[in-house]
C-alpha positions as CSV (number, residue, x, y, z in Angstrom):
1,P,-98.4,-113.6,146.6
2,N,-101.5,-112.9,149.5
3,M,-100.1,-114.7,152.0
4,S,-100.6,-112.0,154.3
5,D,-104.3,-110.9,152.5
6,V,-104.8,-114.6,153.8
7,F,-103.7,-115.0,156.5
8,A,-105.7,-111.8,158.2
9,E,-108.6,-113.8,157.4
10,I,-107.7,-116.8,159.3
11,T,-107.5,-114.4,161.8
12,K,-110.6,-113.4,161.9
13,K,-112.0,-116.6,162.2
14,V,-109.5,-118.8,165.1
15,P,-106.5,-117.5,166.5
16,A,-103.7,-118.3,164.8
17,D,-99.8,-118.1,164.1
18,L,-98.3,-116.8,161.1
19,V,-94.6,-118.7,161.2
20,R,-92.1,-119.4,158.9
21,L,-90.1,-122.0,159.2
22,E,-87.1,-121.0,157.4
23,G,-84.0,-120.6,160.2
24,M,-85.3,-122.1,162.5
25,G,-83.5,-125.1,164.3
26,L,-84.9,-128.1,164.2
27,R,-85.7,-129.0,168.0
28,E,-88.3,-125.6,167.5
29,Q,-90.5,-127.3,164.8
30,I,-90.8,-130.4,166.6
31,S,-91.3,-128.5,169.2
32,L,-94.1,-126.4,167.1
33,F,-96.3,-129.5,165.0
34,L,-96.4,-131.0,168.4
35,K,-98.6,-127.7,170.1
36,R,-100.1,-127.2,167.2
37,R,-103.5,-128.9,166.3
38,C,-104.1,-126.6,162.6
39,F,-101.9,-126.1,160.0
40,V,-102.6,-124.3,156.5
41,M,-99.3,-125.3,154.8
42,Q,-98.0,-124.8,151.5
43,H,-96.7,-128.2,149.5
44,G,-92.9,-128.2,149.6
45,A,-90.0,-129.5,152.2
46,A,-92.0,-128.2,154.7
47,M,-94.5,-130.9,155.2
48,C,-92.1,-133.3,156.5
49,N,-93.4,-131.8,159.8
50,M,-96.5,-133.4,159.8
51,L,-94.6,-136.5,161.1
52,F,-94.4,-135.0,164.4
53,A,-97.8,-133.3,164.7
54,Q,-100.5,-134.9,166.7
55,E,-102.8,-138.2,166.0
56,G,-105.9,-136.6,165.3
57,S,-104.1,-132.8,164.3
58,C,-105.6,-131.3,160.8
59,V,-103.6,-129.7,157.8
60,L,-104.6,-128.3,155.0
61,E,-102.4,-127.9,151.9
62,I,-102.4,-125.8,149.3
63,V,-101.1,-127.3,146.0
64,N,-100.3,-127.0,142.2
65,D,-101.9,-130.2,140.6
66,E,-98.9,-131.7,140.1
67,D,-98.0,-131.9,144.0
68,I,-101.7,-133.1,144.7
69,D,-100.8,-136.9,146.6
70,Y,-97.5,-135.8,147.7
71,Y,-97.9,-136.4,151.5
72,E,-101.2,-137.8,151.1
73,K,-99.4,-141.4,152.4
74,M,-97.7,-139.9,155.2
75,I,-100.8,-137.9,156.8
76,S,-103.5,-140.9,157.0
77,K,-100.7,-143.1,158.0
78,T,-100.4,-140.7,160.9
79,G,-104.2,-140.1,161.7
80,M,-104.2,-136.7,161.0
81,H,-107.3,-135.0,158.8
82,R,-106.1,-133.4,155.2
83,S,-108.2,-130.9,153.1
84,I,-106.1,-129.6,149.8
85,I,-106.0,-127.0,147.8
86,V,-105.4,-126.4,144.5
87,Q,-103.8,-123.6,143.1
88,E,-103.7,-122.7,138.9
89,H,-99.8,-122.5,139.9
90,R,-97.2,-123.2,142.5
91,H,-97.3,-119.0,143.4
92,A,-100.9,-118.6,142.4
93,P,-102.7,-116.1,145.0
94,I,-105.5,-118.5,146.5
95,D,-109.3,-117.0,147.7
96,P,-108.9,-116.2,151.0
97,N,-112.5,-116.9,151.6
98,F,-112.3,-119.7,150.2
99,L,-109.8,-121.3,152.2
100,T,-111.3,-119.8,155.5
101,S,-114.2,-122.3,154.4
102,C,-112.2,-124.9,153.6
103,L,-110.8,-124.7,156.9
104,A,-113.3,-124.7,158.8
105,D,-114.6,-127.3,156.5
106,L,-111.9,-129.4,157.7
107,M,-111.4,-128.7,161.4
108,R,-115.4,-129.5,162.3
109,S,-115.1,-132.7,160.0
110,S,-111.2,-133.5,162.6
111,M,-113.4,-132.3,165.5
112,T,-116.2,-135.1,165.0
113,M,-113.8,-138.2,164.2
114,L,-112.1,-137.6,167.5
């Protein structure tokens, strides 16, 4: 519910694009994931696009308790770095400052592992 606040906080720290995959064709989605190296994503079917991301990319996944390990094997097998933020429920707000702190930590750790 507070995606605009979260996105605004992210863009204070790093250049970012807010993308909605719904309505995008498969080629557009593949191209998007091939060109980017860092992703902040709500858990869901769009996470399958991580198959097209470059090795060494990082993803900060926003999940609720029941979804925590759903994409973990796929992401780790492809050589990407993953961190999670657990929501109280599927549509709970996320603290923008906490998210950007987690994102910064993830980006730092993925850079040191290259």
